[in-house]
N, C-alpha and C positions, 0 to 999 in steps of 0.2 A: 504494500500500500504506500502511496506517495506520502512523504514526510510532511508536506504542506497540509494535506488532508488530515493527517493524524493530529497536527498542531491545532487545527480549527475544530475538529470534531470531539476529541477527547479532552474536555476542559473541567469536568466535575471531579472534585477530590473524592477519592474512595479509599477506605481503610479496610484491608483484608487481614483477618485474624487467623493465622495458620493454627491448626490444632494437631497435637501429636497423639500418642496412644492414650488410652483411658487410664485413670488412676484407680486406686483401690475401691473408691466409691462409685466407679462407673462413669465419672465425668471426664470429658476430654480436657487435656491440659493445653492451654494456649501458650504459644511462643511469641516472640517479638512481632508486633503488627507491621504490616507493609503498607506504605502509602503509594497509591497509583492514581492515574487520571483515566476517566472513562466517560462514556456518553450514556446518560440515564434517560430511559423512555418509560413513561407510565401508561400501561394499557392492560386491561383485564383480559386474560386469555387462559384457556385450559391447557395444561401441560401434562404429559405422561412422564412421571418421575422414573428414576432408575429401577424402582421395584415394580413398575407396570401399573401403578395407581394413578388416577387422574387427580390433579391438584390445580387450584386457581393461583395464577401468578398475576400480581398487580404492578410489578416493577421489573423491567429488564435492564441489565447493565451491559453495554457493549464495550469490549476491551480490545486493545491491540494484541497482535499475535504473540509478542514476547511476554506478555503478562498472563494471558488466559491459559496458556499451556502449563503454567506452574500452579494453578489454583485447582484444588480438589473440592468435591462436593461436601466434604466434611468440614470445610472452613466456614467461618462466619464473616459477614460483610456489613460495613456501616457506610451509608451515604445519605445525604439529605436528611430525611426524617426516619430512615430505616436504621435502627441501632442493633448491631450484631445479629442481623437477620440470617437465617439459615438459607442455604442454596438448594432450591428445589431440583434444578437441573442445570448442567453446564453443557453448552453445545459449541462446537467449532465449525466454522465455514471455511472450506478450502477452495483454492483457486488453481491456477496452472501447476502442473507437476505435483499435485496433492499437497501443496504448501498451505499451512494455515494462514489465513488472512485476517480474520476477525473472530472473536468469540462472544458468546452471550451467557450471562448468568441470569437465571430466572429466580426472583425472590417472591415470597408470599406477599 
């Protein structure tokens, strides 16, 4: 993707909270948060999550290729009024030569 387009499109600050393995209480342990920039789009859509269940997503976050490939669905995300929201689904869109161009995180 063109760097000029990336600079114009991805302007909303987003904090990603990586989670590690579960502790003895069954809670996931958070590591150091990562600050990135993305494009936030609010639309109500029905998404099929990784378990095959239908869920409603009210916010989608578009991220550049170098960021989205490092985010797992077990992570939490904060942006605008979403505070440590879980990720319903993570999806990558590929271009020529199967290279990831952009990714989407679907939030509740």
